[in-house]
C-alpha positions in Angstrom: 41.4 101.8 120.8 44.6 100.8 119.2 48.0 102.3 119.7 48.0 106.0 120.6 51.0 108.1 120.4 51.4 110.6 123.4 54.3 112.5 122.0 56.7 110.9 124.8 59.8 109.1 123.4 59.6 105.4 123.1 61.3 103.3 125.7 63.7 100.5 124.3 64.7 97.7 126.4 68.4 97.3 127.0 68.9 94.6 124.8 68.0 96.6 121.9 70.3 99.4 123.0 73.0 96.9 123.6 72.8 95.5 120.0 72.6 98.9 118.5 75.7 99.9 120.1 77.5 96.7 119.1 76.4 97.6 115.4 77.5 101.3 115.9 81.1 100.0 117.6 81.4 97.7 114.3 80.9 100.9 112.0 83.3 103.0 113.9 85.8 100.1 113.8 85.4 99.6 110.0 84.4 103.2 108.8 87.4 103.0 105.9 86.2 99.9 104.6 83.3 99.6 102.2 80.3 98.6 104.6 77.1 97.1 103.9 74.0 98.1 105.8 72.7 94.6 105.6 75.7 92.9 107.0 76.0 95.3 109.8 72.0 94.9 110.7 72.8 91.1 110.7 75.3 91.4 113.3 72.7 93.5 115.2 70.1 90.5 114.6 68.0 92.5 112.6 66.7 93.0 109.2 68.1 95.8 106.9 65.0 97.8 107.3 64.1 97.2 110.8 67.7 98.1 111.9 67.5 101.5 110.1 64.4 102.5 111.7 65.8 101.3 115.3 69.2 103.0 114.8 67.4 106.3 113.6 65.3 105.9 116.6 68.4 105.2 119.1 70.9 107.7 117.5 68.9 110.4 115.5 70.3 109.7 112.3 70.4 106.8 109.8 73.4 104.3 109.7 74.4 105.6 106.3 74.3 109.2 107.6 76.3 108.4 110.8 79.0 106.6 108.8 79.3 109.6 106.4 79.5 112.1 109.3 82.5 109.6 110.7 84.3 109.8 107.8 84.2 113.4 107.1 85.4 113.9 110.7 88.2 111.6 109.8 89.1 113.5 106.6 88.8 116.7 108.4 91.7 115.4 110.6 93.7 114.3 107.7 93.4 117.6 105.8 94.6 119.5 108.7 97.7 117.1 109.4 98.7 114.9 106.4 100.5 115.9 103.2 97.9 114.0 101.2 96.0 115.2 98.1 92.2 115.3 98.3 91.8 112.4 96.2 93.9 110.2 98.5 92.4 111.4 101.7 88.8 110.6 99.8 89.8 107.1 99.3 91.4 106.7 102.6 88.4 107.7 104.4 86.3 105.3 102.5 84.7 107.2 99.9 85.0 105.7 96.4 83.8 108.9 94.5 85.7 112.2 94.6 82.5 114.0 93.6 80.4 112.5 96.3 83.1 113.2 98.9 83.2 116.9 98.2 79.7 117.2 98.0 79.2 115.6 101.6 82.3 117.3 102.8 80.9 120.7 101.8 77.4 119.9 103.2 78.9 119.1 106.5 81.4 121.9 106.9 80.3 124.4 104.6 83.6 124.5 102.8 85.3 122.1 100.2 87.8 119.8 101.2 90.8 122.3 99.5 89.0 125.4 101.2 89.0 123.4 104.6 92.6 122.6 104.4 93.7 126.2 103.6 91.9 127.7 106.4 93.0 124.6 108.7 96.9 125.2 107.9 97.1 129.1 108.2 99.4 128.4 111.3 103.0 127.4 111.2 102.5 123.5 111.7 104.1 121.3 109.2 102.3 118.6 107.6 102.8 114.7 108.5 104.3 113.4 105.2 101.7 111.4 103.3 103.7 108.1 103.1 103.6 107.8 107.1 100.0 108.3 106.9 99.6 105.8 104.3 101.7 103.4 106.0 100.0 103.9 109.4 96.5 103.5 107.9 97.3 100.4 105.8 97.3 102.5 102.6 100.4 100.1 101.1 98.3 96.9 101.4 98.3 94.8 98.3 95.0 95.3 96.3 93.5 92.2 94.9 92.3 92.6 91.1 88.9 91.0 90.4 89.1 87.6 89.0 88.1 88.6 85.4 91.0 91.0 85.5 93.9 88.6 86.5 96.0 86.9 84.0 96.4 83.3 83.7 99.3 81.8 85.4 101.8 81.5 82.4 101.0 84.9 80.9 101.6 86.3 84.6 105.0 84.2 84.8 106.0 85.6 81.3 104.9 89.2 82.2 102.7 89.8 79.2 99.0 89.2 78.7 98.0 87.5 75.3 95.0 88.5 73.3 92.0 86.0 73.8 92.1 83.4 71.3 95.7 84.3 70.0 96.8 80.4 71.2 94.2 79.0 69.0 95.0 81.0 66.2 98.7 80.1 66.6 97.8 76.3 66.8 95.7 76.5 63.8 98.6 78.4 61.9 101.0 75.4 63.0 98.6 72.9 61.7 98.1 74.5 58.6 101.6 75.0 57.9 102.5 71.5 58.7 99.8 70.3 56.4 101.1 72.2 53.4 103.8 70.1 51.3 107.3 71.6 50.9 106.8 74.0 54.0 108.4 72.9 57.2 
């Protein structure tokens, strides 16, 4: 006869629920960092696709939608209380694109971040200075440049970057100069 669906919600064993809870807790802890669904799924012990299906079955939304909702909630809190620009808040809560942040924010709240801030700050409460928020949230941590962008050690110490091939051209010029008679 096969598998017949009766309309009743499926029952999940406690092991699956525990692993889904661990994955969701990891997402809650690291919501401001770039999260990879495959890495979160691996923490839960599932493949990416099986994890997304189970997460949706357990919590009623995909992991991406859950993470976006949590980031927007945090952005709402910062917009109410912090004296940061919308762009700074966007980056602080884990979005990498201001356009995506504003679109998702408006979808979830019905207002743009600027409109939300204006309505939320209609009272007399003073905003928290942005430097305090960034210090508390780790916004002043050193950002490492990708390996391709870093300067070689000697150029970094001198404080100036040299054009690629410049050393070779200088060396060739010295050799050429040394080879000419009467030129020192």
